[in-house]
N, CA, C and O atoms as a DFTB+ gen file, in Angstrom:
656 C
 N C O
     1  1     108.891      90.864      68.664
     2  2     108.149      90.307      69.460
     3  2     106.607      90.105      69.483
     4  3     105.840      91.063      69.574
     5  1     106.124      88.621      69.383
     6  2     104.974      88.133      69.415
     7  2     103.882      88.685      70.779
     8  3     103.782      88.160      71.888
     9  1     103.251      89.732      70.326
    10  2     102.318      90.353      71.220
    11  2     102.740      91.458      72.316
    12  3     103.923      91.761      72.162
    13  1     102.220      92.037      73.207
    14  2     102.696      93.129      74.113
    15  2     103.328      92.752      75.134
    16  3     103.125      91.614      75.559
    17  1     104.243      93.607      75.772
    18  2     105.130      93.266      76.829
    19  2     103.945      93.648      77.760
    20  3     103.054      94.418      77.402
    21  1     104.008      92.966      79.161
    22  2     102.900      93.144      79.841
    23  2     103.502      94.387      80.890
    24  3     104.704      94.646      80.947
    25  1     102.549      95.044      81.635
    26  2     102.521      96.058      82.160
    27  2     103.732      95.647      83.813
    28  3     104.373      96.445      84.497
    29  1     103.642      94.499      83.910
    30  2     104.552      93.913      85.159
    31  2     105.762      94.046      84.746
    32  3     106.539      94.687      85.453
    33  1     106.134      93.575      83.722
    34  2     107.667      93.877      83.462
    35  2     107.937      95.333      82.979
    36  3     109.087      95.773      82.980
    37  1     107.028      95.974      82.626
    38  2     107.379      97.486      82.048
    39  2     107.749      98.297      83.759
    40  3     108.643      99.105      84.009
    41  1     106.798      97.772      84.617
    42  2     106.700      98.583      85.750
    43  2     108.021      98.142      86.592
    44  3     108.625      98.944      87.305
    45  1     108.464      96.574      86.410
    46  2     109.714      96.247      87.133
    47  2     110.872      97.230      86.589
    48  3     111.404      98.065      87.321
    49  1     111.165      97.072      85.403
    50  2     112.105      97.977      84.601
    51  2     111.973      99.491      84.951
    52  3     112.989     100.170      85.094
    53  1     110.756     100.011      85.087
    54  2     110.806     101.501      85.622
    55  2     111.661     101.679      86.729
    56  3     112.753     102.241      86.815
    57  1     110.891     101.036      87.644
    58  2     111.250     101.460      89.113
    59  2     112.868     101.205      89.169
    60  3     113.456     102.014      89.888
    61  1     113.584     100.344      88.613
    62  2     114.876      99.871      88.404
    63  2     115.803     100.871      87.594
    64  3     117.025     100.780      87.480
    65  1     114.877     101.958      86.990
    66  2     115.537     102.999      86.123
    67  2     116.252     102.508      84.783
    68  3     117.300     103.012      84.380
    69  1     115.583     101.479      84.139
    70  2     115.771     100.845      83.083
    71  2     115.171     101.779      81.801
    72  3     113.953     101.687      81.649
    73  1     115.861     102.624      80.908
    74  2     115.146     102.886      79.592
    75  2     115.074     102.002      78.820
    76  3     113.950     101.731      78.397
    77  1     116.254     101.205      78.336
    78  2     116.438     100.306      77.165
    79  2     116.554      99.265      77.790
    80  3     117.396      99.150      78.681
    81  1     115.544      98.084      77.367
    82  2     115.863      96.624      77.424
    83  2     115.709      96.200      76.111
    84  3     115.279      96.875      75.176
    85  1     116.233      94.584      76.081
    86  2     116.364      93.815      75.260
    87  2     116.119      92.667      75.537
    88  3     117.177      92.066      75.721
    89  1     114.959      91.823      75.706
    90  2     114.507      90.816      76.402
    91  2     114.534      89.849      75.232
    92  3     114.157      90.071      74.081
    93  1     115.228      88.344      75.913
    94  2     115.604      87.514      74.725
    95  2     115.517      86.149      75.951
    96  3     116.109      86.035      77.025
    97  1     114.352      85.067      75.147
    98  2     114.699      83.805      76.065
    99  2     115.539      83.125      75.909
   100  3     116.361      83.740      75.229
   101  1     115.998      81.849      76.198
   102  2     117.073      81.298      76.402
   103  2     116.957      80.637      75.027
   104  3     118.063      80.466      74.515
   105  1     115.778      80.158      74.184
   106  2     115.815      79.262      72.925
   107  2     116.055      80.430      71.658
   108  3     116.042      80.146      70.461
   109  1     116.245      81.622      72.155
   110  2     116.676      82.700      71.296
   111  2     115.523      82.658      69.851
   112  3     115.829      82.732      68.661
   113  1     114.378      82.538      70.365
   114  2     112.822      82.362      69.630
   115  2     111.993      83.480      70.256
   116  3     111.838      83.634      71.467
   117  1     111.444      84.294      69.224
   118  2     110.946      85.299      69.673
   119  2     109.203      84.769      70.304
   120  3     108.476      84.211      69.483
   121  1     108.752      84.963      71.527
   122  2     107.283      84.332      72.126
   123  2     106.780      85.389      73.002
   124  3     107.382      86.411      73.330
   125  1     105.931      85.122      73.246
   126  2     104.973      86.290      74.126
   127  2     105.900      85.814      75.253
   128  3     106.454      84.751      75.532
   129  1     105.814      87.530      75.995
   130  2     106.816      87.785      77.487
   131  2     105.866      86.939      78.419
   132  3     104.748      87.403      78.194
   133  1     105.745      85.935      79.349
   134  2     105.641      85.123      80.398
   135  2     104.933      86.338      81.323
   136  3     105.496      87.426      81.444
   137  1     103.642      86.044      81.961
   138  2     103.164      86.713      82.901
   139  2     103.463      86.255      84.293
   140  3     103.402      86.982      85.285
   141  1     103.734      85.207      84.287
   142  2     103.859      84.191      85.782
   143  2     102.720      84.112      86.056
   144  3     101.810      83.592      85.409
   145  1     102.683      84.981      87.712
   146  2     101.467      84.929      88.776
   147  2     100.739      85.719      88.446
   148  3      99.719      85.764      89.134
   149  1     100.822      86.617      87.411
   150  2     100.202      87.942      87.641
   151  2     100.555      88.970      88.163
   152  3      99.749      89.895      88.261
   153  1     101.565      89.062      88.533
   154  2     102.217      90.129      89.555
   155  2     103.431      90.486      88.847
   156  3     103.817      89.754      87.935
   157  1     104.214      91.754      89.233
   158  2     105.316      91.958      88.780
   159  2     106.644      91.541      89.745
   160  3     107.710      92.061      89.414
   161  1     106.648      90.712      90.820
   162  2     107.292      90.125      91.425
   163  2     108.289      89.159      90.915
   164  3     109.440      89.198      91.352
   165  1     108.002      88.462      90.195
   166  2     109.096      87.593      89.397
   167  2     110.045      88.113      88.593
   168  3     111.212      87.783      88.384
   169  1     109.266      89.099      88.116
   170  2     110.165      90.172      87.244
   171  2     111.377      91.055      88.260
   172  3     112.548      91.337      88.005
   173  1     110.640      91.299      89.335
   174  2     111.584      92.257      90.069
   175  2     112.668      91.261      90.465
   176  3     113.854      91.541      90.291
   177  1     112.261      90.050      91.018
   178  2     113.896      89.034      91.275
   179  2     114.515      88.696      90.334
   180  3     115.710      88.548      90.590
   181  1     114.127      88.427      88.947
   182  2     114.498      88.530      87.727
   183  2     115.789      89.597      87.632
   184  3     116.973      89.297      87.777
   185  1     115.375      90.591      87.419
   186  2     116.369      91.373      87.457
   187  2     117.564      91.595      88.522
   188  3     118.762      91.766      88.294
   189  1     116.853      91.541      89.796
   190  2     117.978      91.754      90.899
   191  2     118.971      90.079      90.947
   192  3     120.020      89.833      91.544
   193  1     118.145      89.212      90.094
   194  2     119.222      88.198      90.113
   195  2     120.216      88.419      88.810
   196  3     121.441      88.301      88.766
   197  1     119.301      88.773      87.781
   198  2     120.721      89.055      86.551
   199  2     121.516      90.182      86.692
   200  3     122.728      90.099      86.494
   201  1     121.025      91.152      86.988
   202  2     121.473      92.624      87.305
   203  2     121.424      93.586      85.954
   204  3     120.979      93.218      84.867
   205  1     121.816      94.516      86.163
   206  2     121.762      95.752      84.975
   207  2     123.107      95.798      84.149
   208  3     124.070      95.074      84.402
   209  1     123.070      96.622      83.250
   210  2     124.142      97.117      82.449
   211  2     123.631      98.471      81.698
   212  3     122.640      98.754      81.025
   213  1     124.714      99.122      82.112
   214  2     124.323     100.450      81.562
   215  2     124.271     100.405      79.798
   216  3     124.989      99.585      79.225
   217  1     123.599     101.108      79.194
   218  2     123.442     100.628      77.431
   219  2     124.209     101.369      76.889
   220  3     124.278     102.571      77.144
   221  1     125.152     100.563      75.764
   222  2     125.636     101.574      75.015
   223  2     125.374     101.873      73.980
   224  3     124.573     101.007      73.628
   225  1     125.561     102.857      72.822
   226  2     125.183     103.186      71.391
   227  2     126.095     102.205      70.666
   228  3     126.489     101.184      71.230
   229  1     126.415     102.499      69.475
   230  2     127.222     101.584      68.573
   231  2     128.674     102.128      68.148
   232  3     129.581     101.698      67.435
   233  1     128.476     103.199      68.870
   234  2     129.731     103.862      68.934
   235  2     130.642     103.643      70.444
   236  3     131.829     103.904      70.642
   237  1     129.899     103.226      71.142
   238  2     130.319     102.577      72.575
   239  2     130.345     103.606      73.594
   240  3     131.010     103.332      74.593
   241  1     129.723     104.815      73.557
   242  2     129.105     105.608      74.370
   243  2     127.869     104.908      75.054
   244  3     127.091     104.024      74.695
   245  1     128.045     105.835      76.432
   246  2     126.833     105.419      77.497
   247  2     125.649     106.227      76.764
   248  3     125.877     107.172      76.009
   249  1     124.382     105.762      77.063
   250  2     123.411     106.064      76.532
   251  2     122.562     106.853      77.391
   252  3     122.077     106.144      78.273
   253  1     122.194     108.091      77.461
   254  2     121.723     109.118      78.703
   255  2     120.621     108.351      78.954
   256  3     120.175     107.765      77.967
   257  1     119.832     108.124      80.396
   258  2     118.591     108.031      80.711
   259  2     117.474     109.161      80.411
   260  3     117.659     110.318      80.789
   261  1     116.251     108.755      79.683
   262  2     115.694     110.157      79.657
   263  2     114.497     109.846      80.720
   264  3     113.985     108.737      80.573
   265  1     114.042     110.553      81.632
   266  2     113.305     110.725      82.513
   267  2     112.278     111.765      82.606
   268  3     112.559     112.964      82.612
   269  1     110.949     111.249      82.687
   270  2     109.836     112.356      82.683
   271  2     110.374     113.360      84.122
   272  3     111.101     112.962      85.033
   273  1     109.856     114.528      83.997
   274  2     110.003     115.494      84.711
   275  2     108.992     116.308      85.134
   276  3     108.531     116.600      84.030
   277  1     108.091     117.074      86.171
   278  2     106.643     117.360      86.042
   279  2     107.219     118.744      86.825
   280  3     107.556     118.980      87.986
   281  1     107.153     119.560      85.537
   282  2     107.261     121.037      86.379
   283  2     106.119     121.955      86.777
   284  3     106.238     122.958      87.482
   285  1     105.124     121.542      86.300
   286  2     103.312     122.057      86.935
   287  2     102.436     121.176      87.310
   288  3     102.608     120.080      86.777
   289  1     101.644     121.239      87.961
   290  2     100.614     120.056      88.394
   291  2      99.711     119.568      87.059
   292  3      98.986     120.497      86.705
   293  1      99.593     118.673      86.433
   294  2      98.965     118.141      85.546
   295  2      97.879     117.399      86.085
   296  3      97.818     117.227      87.302
   297  1      97.008     116.936      85.311
   298  2      95.688     116.325      85.530
   299  2      95.086     115.542      84.380
   300  3      95.341     116.094      83.310
   301  1      94.360     114.418      84.250
   302  2      93.769     114.146      83.645
   303  2      92.226     113.460      84.251
   304  3      92.172     112.844      85.316
   305  1      91.205     113.663      83.490
   306  2      89.785     113.082      83.965
   307  2      89.211     111.937      83.062
   308  3      89.325     111.783      81.846
   309  1      88.709     111.350      83.788
   310  2      87.472     110.526      82.214
   311  2      86.691     109.822      83.293
   312  3      87.044     109.020      84.158
   313  1      85.335     110.443      82.939
   314  2      84.449     109.631      83.907
   315  2      84.821     110.076      85.361
   316  3      85.146     111.203      85.735
   317  1      84.701     108.969      86.067
   318  2      84.723     109.263      87.647
   319  2      86.383     108.408      87.958
   320  3      86.637     107.635      88.882
   321  1      87.377     108.905      86.770
   322  2      88.356     108.477      87.168
   323  2      89.478     109.430      86.961
   324  3      89.281     110.073      85.929
   325  1      90.645     109.777      87.595
   326  2      91.309     110.901      87.602
   327  2      92.823     110.779      88.043
   328  3      93.064     110.321      89.160
   329  1      93.777     111.145      87.270
   330  2      95.042     111.089      87.581
   331  2      95.685     112.702      87.688
   332  3      95.485     113.731      87.043
   333  1      96.609     112.321      88.915
   334  2      97.015     114.158      89.059
   335  2      98.682     113.906      89.259
   336  3      99.300     112.969      89.765
   337  1      99.003     114.830      88.799
   338  2     100.909     114.830      88.995
   339  2     101.119     116.096      89.552
   340  3     100.643     117.159      89.154
   341  1     102.114     115.844      90.815
   342  2     102.545     117.571      91.111
   343  2     104.014     117.463      91.304
   344  3     104.417     116.536      92.008
   345  1     104.930     118.345      90.737
   346  2     106.152     118.690      90.747
   347  2     106.872     118.464      92.275
   348  3     106.428     119.112      93.223
   349  1     107.877     117.621      92.448
   350  2     108.337     116.913      93.329
   351  2     109.691     116.591      93.401
   352  3     110.283     116.483      92.327
   353  1     110.514     116.355      94.785
   354  2     111.815     115.608      94.143
   355  2     111.867     114.012      94.464
   356  3     112.844     113.272      94.340
   357  1     110.534     113.672      94.917
   358  2     110.806     112.373      95.198
   359  2     109.138     111.750      94.356
   360  3     108.108     112.370      94.089
   361  1     109.460     110.529      94.182
   362  2     107.938     109.777      93.775
   363  2     107.291     109.369      95.099
   364  3     107.861     108.849      96.058
   365  1     105.944     109.709      94.977
   366  2     105.140     109.152      96.299
   367  2     103.754     108.907      95.357
   368  3     103.406     109.684      94.469
   369  1     103.157     107.882      95.666
   370  2     101.738     107.580      95.282
   371  2     100.766     107.624      96.130
   372  3     100.983     107.486      97.333
   373  1      99.658     107.804      95.681
   374  2      98.384     107.597      96.730
   375  2      97.060     107.197      95.653
   376  3      96.721     107.831      94.653
   377  1      96.487     106.028      96.166
   378  2      95.735     105.463      94.771
   379  2      94.745     104.973      95.684
   380  3      95.082     104.484      96.762
   381  1      93.050     105.109      95.185
   382  2      92.379     104.939      95.615
   383  2      91.287     104.228      94.687
   384  3      91.094     104.650      93.547
   385  1      90.610     103.187      95.179
   386  2      89.493     102.320      94.514
   387  2      88.282     102.456      94.756
   388  3      88.198     102.078      95.924
   389  1      87.095     102.801      94.362
   390  2      85.857     102.390      94.977
   391  2      85.183     101.521      94.053
   392  3      84.612     101.879      93.022
   393  1      85.326      99.993      94.635
   394  2      84.315      98.961      93.428
   395  2      83.368      98.519      94.249
   396  3      83.608      97.528      94.938
   397  1      82.149      99.154      94.326
   398  2      81.101      98.627      95.209
   399  2      80.562      97.429      94.537
   400  3      79.798      96.760      95.233
   401  1      80.827      96.942      93.148
   402  2      80.106      95.950      92.438
   403  2      80.733      94.813      93.059
   404  3      80.201      93.736      92.789
   405  1      81.624      94.788      93.741
   406  2      82.372      93.290      94.685
   407  2      82.880      93.923      95.882
   408  3      83.819      94.719      95.881
   409  1      82.153      93.502      97.033
   410  2      82.215      94.227      98.199
   411  2      83.846      93.520      98.869
   412  3      84.401      93.969      99.872
   413  1      84.322      92.467      98.110
   414  2      85.494      92.483      98.508
   415  2      86.856      93.194      97.942
   416  3      88.003      92.983      98.338
   417  1      86.566      93.805      97.241
   418  2      87.018      95.160      96.549
   419  2      87.058      96.320      97.832
   420  3      87.785      96.816      98.692
   421  1      85.500      96.339      97.169
   422  2      84.843      97.929      97.910
   423  2      85.555      99.322      97.685
   424  3      85.634      99.931      96.618
   425  1      86.027      99.675      98.847
   426  2      86.605     101.139      98.751
   427  2      88.028     101.023      99.219
   428  3      88.086     100.629     100.384
   429  1      89.049     101.220      98.726
   430  2      90.745     100.794      99.341
   431  2      91.045     102.393      99.137
   432  3      90.307     103.233      98.620
   433  1      92.400     102.566      99.721
   434  2      93.287     103.609      99.648
   435  2      94.831     102.999      99.947
   436  3      95.195     102.501     101.012
   437  1      95.536     103.147      98.889
   438  2      96.968     103.124      99.116
   439  2      97.933     104.146      98.958
   440  3      97.842     104.862      97.961
   441  1      98.816     104.329      99.751
   442  2      99.815     105.573      99.756
   443  2     101.470     105.008      99.745
   444  3     101.693     103.852     100.102
   445  1     102.608     105.925      99.304
   446  2     103.554     105.398      99.675
   447  2     104.303     106.349     100.437
   448  3     103.905     107.509     100.333
   449  1     105.409     106.122     101.267
   450  2     106.210     107.098     101.335
   451  2     107.201     107.422     100.295
   452  3     106.847     106.949      99.215
   453  1     108.361     108.087     100.234
   454  2     108.799     107.805      99.035
   455  2     109.094     106.743      98.556
   456  3     109.466     105.894      99.366
   457  1     109.049     106.297      96.868
   458  2     109.446     105.491      96.419
   459  2     110.464     105.173      96.009
   460  3     111.172     105.923      95.337
   461  1     110.841     103.692      96.398
   462  2     111.956     103.310      96.164
   463  2     111.892     101.724      95.889
   464  3     110.897     101.019      96.053
   465  1     113.077     101.337      95.464
   466  2     113.006      99.697      94.958
   467  2     112.679      98.943      96.393
   468  3     111.763      98.133      96.254
   469  1     112.952      98.978      97.089
   470  2     112.779      98.534      98.485
   471  2     111.214      98.307      98.525
   472  3     110.765      97.176      98.713
   473  1     110.456      99.319      98.359
   474  2     109.026      99.170      98.776
   475  2     108.359      98.800      97.727
   476  3     107.278      98.239      97.905
   477  1     108.895      99.050      96.262
   478  2     108.079      98.625      95.659
   479  2     107.950      97.377      95.272
   480  3     106.938      96.928      94.733
   481  1     109.259      96.571      95.596
   482  2     109.373      95.207      95.462
   483  2     108.534      94.663      96.741
   484  3     108.101      93.516      96.624
   485  1     108.257      95.343      97.932
   486  2     107.473      94.412      98.907
   487  2     106.077      94.714      98.987
   488  3     105.255      93.915      99.435
   489  1     105.699      96.252      98.411
   490  2     104.448      96.408      98.608
   491  2     103.518      96.239      96.979
   492  3     102.496      95.571      96.825
   493  1     104.161      96.966      96.026
   494  2     103.833      96.884      94.620
   495  2     103.886      95.744      93.810
   496  3     102.793      95.186      93.706
   497  1     104.651      95.313      93.307
   498  2     105.481      94.018      92.522
   499  2     104.456      93.085      93.054
   500  3     103.826      92.754      92.049
   501  1     103.930      92.466      94.101
   502  2     103.171      91.486      94.380
   503  2     101.650      91.759      93.987
   504  3     100.776      90.892      93.990
   505  1     101.528      92.649      93.761
   506  2      99.724      93.181      93.332
   507  2      99.498      92.462      91.989
   508  3     100.295      92.190      91.091
   509  1      98.010      92.206      92.132
   510  2      97.997      91.432      90.836
   511  2      96.398      92.126      90.272
   512  3      95.584      92.780      90.923
   513  1      96.361      91.772      89.107
   514  2      95.371      92.539      88.597
   515  2      93.861      91.712      88.938
   516  3      94.005      90.556      89.337
   517  1      92.705      92.127      88.832
   518  2      91.320      91.566      88.765
   519  2      90.620      91.887      87.624
   520  3      90.733      92.827      86.837
   521  1      89.653      90.660      87.684
   522  2      88.760      91.237      86.557
   523  2      87.443      90.725      86.828
   524  3      87.494      89.988      87.813
   525  1      86.275      90.820      86.345
   526  2      84.688      90.717      86.511
   527  2      84.664      89.284      86.136
   528  3      85.146      89.090      85.020
   529  1      84.237      88.212      86.756
   530  2      84.062      86.794      86.083
   531  2      82.827      87.255      84.765
   532  3      83.069      86.742      83.673
   533  1      81.788      88.007      84.823
   534  2      80.781      88.102      83.926
   535  2      81.411      88.624      82.977
   536  3      80.949      88.331      81.874
   537  1      82.575      89.499      82.975
   538  2      82.770      90.391      81.779
   539  2      83.996      89.383      81.046
   540  3      84.255      89.717      79.890
   541  1      84.638      88.405      81.489
   542  2      85.427      87.925      80.654
   543  2      85.390      87.570      79.565
   544  3      86.466      87.585      78.968
   545  1      84.112      87.076      78.787
   546  2      84.163      86.576      77.582
   547  2      84.156      87.960      76.701
   548  3      84.559      87.952      75.538
   549  1      83.727      89.009      77.263
   550  2      83.469      90.134      76.265
   551  2      84.904      90.579      76.118
   552  3      85.359      90.852      75.007
   553  1      85.651      90.659      77.265
   554  2      87.010      91.204      76.889
   555  2      87.929      90.400      76.136
   556  3      88.765      90.889      75.375
   557  1      87.796      89.280      76.323
   558  2      88.014      88.260      75.347
   559  2      87.921      88.838      73.875
   560  3      88.872      89.104      73.140
   561  1      86.430      88.989      73.573
   562  2      86.308      88.837      72.439
   563  2      86.630      90.495      71.749
   564  3      86.508      90.752      70.552
   565  1      87.043      91.461      72.779
   566  2      87.776      92.526      72.693
   567  2      88.933      92.759      72.185
   568  3      89.451      93.779      71.732
   569  1      89.399      91.333      72.354
   570  2      91.335      91.518      72.192
   571  2      91.845      91.430      73.519
   572  3      92.908      90.809      73.502
   573  1      91.540      91.776      74.584
   574  2      92.008      91.952      75.953
   575  2      92.214      90.767      76.922
   576  3      91.355      89.889      77.002
   577  1      93.010      90.744      77.441
   578  2      93.109      89.734      78.731
   579  2      93.658      88.611      77.823
   580  3      93.243      87.491      78.122
   581  1      94.575      88.689      76.691
   582  2      95.056      87.431      76.179
   583  2      95.908      86.231      76.995
   584  3      95.899      85.007      76.859
   585  1      96.651      87.121      77.907
   586  2      97.495      85.703      78.562
   587  2      96.404      85.589      80.118
   588  3      96.664      84.781      81.009
   589  1      95.579      86.253      80.164
   590  2      94.526      86.155      81.449
   591  2      94.242      84.665      81.849
   592  3      93.800      83.865      81.025
   593  1      94.508      84.333      83.122
   594  2      93.794      82.977      83.385
   595  2      93.416      83.030      85.236
   596  3      93.750      84.041      85.854
   597  1      92.861      82.109      85.821
   598  2      92.498      82.044      86.939
   599  2      93.928      81.847      87.801
   600  3      94.022      82.242      88.963
   601  1      94.874      81.280      87.188
   602  2      96.237      81.343      87.924
   603  2      96.968      82.650      88.010
   604  3      97.638      82.991      88.985
   605  1      96.832      83.197      87.165
   606  2      97.391      84.817      87.353
   607  2      96.620      85.974      87.236
   608  3      97.129      86.884      86.581
   609  1      95.271      86.195      87.820
   610  2      94.692      86.844      88.080
   611  2      93.573      86.758      89.309
   612  3      93.250      85.624      89.661
   613  1      93.027      87.778      89.910
   614  2      91.905      87.527      91.138
   615  2      90.517      87.471      89.972
   616  3      90.388      88.363      89.134
   617  1      89.786      86.596      90.047
   618  2      88.366      86.899      89.572
   619  2      87.580      86.779      90.323
   620  3      87.393      85.907      91.172
   621  1      86.742      88.175      89.913
   622  2      85.577      88.051      91.506
   623  2      84.467      88.151      90.067
   624  3      84.515      88.304      88.846
   625  1      83.469      87.942      91.199
   626  2      82.387      87.515      90.590
   627  2      81.170      88.354      91.057
   628  3      81.013      88.415      92.276
   629  1      80.434      88.898      90.400
   630  2      78.768      89.511      90.981
   631  2      78.330      88.510      91.969
   632  3      78.146      88.783      93.155
   633  1      78.165      87.334      91.446
   634  2      77.500      86.436      92.128
   635  2      78.242      85.968      93.362
   636  3      77.725      86.050      94.476
   637  1      79.695      85.382      93.123
   638  2      80.709      84.743      93.967
   639  2      81.731      85.447      93.918
   640  3      81.706      86.581      93.440
   641  1      82.894      84.846      94.445
   642  2      84.378      85.511      94.658
   643  2      85.009      84.407      94.444
   644  3      84.774      83.434      95.161
   645  1      85.793      84.352      93.572
   646  2      87.060      83.332      92.766
   647  2      88.495      83.830      93.360
   648  3      88.969      84.962      93.267
   649  1      88.856      83.099      93.765
   650  2      90.498      83.248      93.999
   651  2      91.397      82.099      92.943
   652  3      90.850      81.043      92.625
   653  1      92.410      82.340      92.593
   654  2      93.085      81.479      92.049
   655  2      94.184      81.165      93.400
   656  3      95.076      80.323      93.288
């Protein structure tokens, strides 16, 4: 494939317990996977509309899904960011952001009840990424945000707020 698979696609596949996926467009040519509106919502809808099939290997055997499991607490720290995972029978997410540079984002917290497809589709999939307008050129020069635009991201300015 030309390019990478956007996080919105991977997230939509993961919540549906998809381990193996083959993405092909109608014209059967390899192109960059569309970002749509920058959320996972359209991918959730597409997966629901098309449906899923069990993966079968060359011998006709069903492929076993490999799922991660946390046996003991795990944590990762970098500067003022961290991620912690605890052993549990259900997936629950607590997420916080403190972004004082842009008051419209500011400090926010989000948490889930046990994460399931319905909660994901309604509360997480519609989420869109954001960036700082004054950092766009630098990110593009670094090879980032190749598919980013005002149509698929919330673009915040340190001077004023833009929303597509």
